[in-house]
C-alpha positions, 0 to 999 in steps of 0.5 A: 874624686876622680871615679872611673869603671871598667868593663874587664873582657873575660877574653883578656885572661889568657891561657898563656901563664907568661902572657897573663902574668906580664898583662896582670903586672901591667894592669896592677901598675895602672890600678896602683896609680890610681890608688895612690891618687885616692881614685875610686876604681870598680872593676867588673869582670867577664866571663870569656871563653869559660863562659861560653864553654859552659854555656855551650854545654848546659844549652845541649839540655836547656834554651832557657835564657836565664838558666844560660845566664846564671852559668855565665854569671858563675864563670864571671865570678870565678874570673873576678876571684882570680883578678882580685887574688893576682892583684892583691899578690901584686901589691894592689890594695883591693876591697875584700868585698865582692858585691853581687848586685849593681846596688851593693857596688854603689854603696861601696864608697871606699877608696880601694879598688872594687872587683866583682863579676856579674849580677843577674840574668839578662845583665852582661858585665858591660851592663853591670859595669854601665849601671854602676857608672851610672850609679856613682856618677862616674866620669865615664865607663871604660870597656877593655876588650880583645879589639882596639875599636868598635869597627864598621862590621866584624873584623874576624869575618869582614877584611874591609872592616875599618876602626871607628875613633869617635862615634855617637850613641846612636851610631853604636845602636845601629851597629849592636841592635837592640836589647831583644838581640842579646844572647847569653855569652854573646860577643858583641863589643858592647852588648846591646842592653848596656849600649842602650842604658848608656845611651839613655843616661848620656854615659860615655863609653871608651873602648879599648884594647885591654892588652894596650895598657897605654891605652888603658891608662890614658883613657882612665886619665882623660887623655886622648887614647887609642880606641873609640869614644862614644859620646853624645853628639 
């Protein structure tokens, strides 16, 4: 059975209702196709701007990282509920179960799509998706974000940043840093904690722009895609 895990960035939930509806329709078509093929998919949804804004508010009164992470986790679960209900309304078979831990997600063995948010402090949704992918022996973990590739530097601040098509886990470590560099609400293309776990477990990571439905579909099918493939070299 084809098994895949997707970390869906919260930044993909657009405030523009027309853009959001069109994007959801495309996502639903991808997931319907996988369901028809009896493929298992786990979708872990991030917090995006909702999480960052809430964390900023709470950070005015506390700097405790676990407290800030709990705020972010609440935002991811809200976003996951939005995605789940939208997919159900678009005819996608979605499990009614909403796991709140990696172990709960791994124990779910059904063919239906599983949609969830974050789990516990210190673990971003990228990290959760990677741990689930390892636990269910997924072929890879797809990280769908708001950029098309991992870049040599931050493209929002460096005009000379260039996209990377293939790279090793060690290359990724150099770019994103170590787990101690994790910050609540961080915006790294792959968080350092998740990157370390994937590296130690030899799990391939595929990075795509989640707004590019073709790239997502091809990556999930194991075909050539527009994005960055991270693997052991």
